[in-house]
N, C-alpha and C positions, 0 to 999 in steps of 0.2 A: 529343534522345533521353536524354541524361544528366539533364537537368532533370526530365523526366517520370519517369525512374527514381527520382530523388531524392525527388520529390513522393510517389510511391507508397510509397517506403520509409518516409518520415516518417509517412505516413498509417498504414501497417501498424504502425509503432512506437507511434503514439498509441493505436491499437486494442489492441495488446498491453499497453500500459501501463494502459489503462482496465480491461482484463480483470483484470490483475494486482492493481490497486487494489481492484476489487470483490471478488476472491477473498480478498485480505488482510483486507478489512473483514469478510467473512463469518467467516473464522477468527478475526480479531482481536477480535470482539465478546466472546468468552469470555476471550481472553487479556488484552484491555484491562481487563476487570473484575478479573482476577487481579492484573494489573500495578498498577492503581490501589490495590487493597487492600494489596498489598505495600508500595507507596509510602507509604500512610497508616501502616502498621505501623512502617515504618522511621522515620518522622517522630515517632511516639509514643515510640519507644525513646530518641530523643535527649534 
């Protein structure tokens, strides 16, 4: 019973993580662009 619970829990966690990553990527696309631009600007300043 404990093992089954643990398996299900880890599966739920994996699904949650996958959703979180997808969500972050969706939001992150714009943020990544801003972040990369900021990074390049910082490098140019130096």
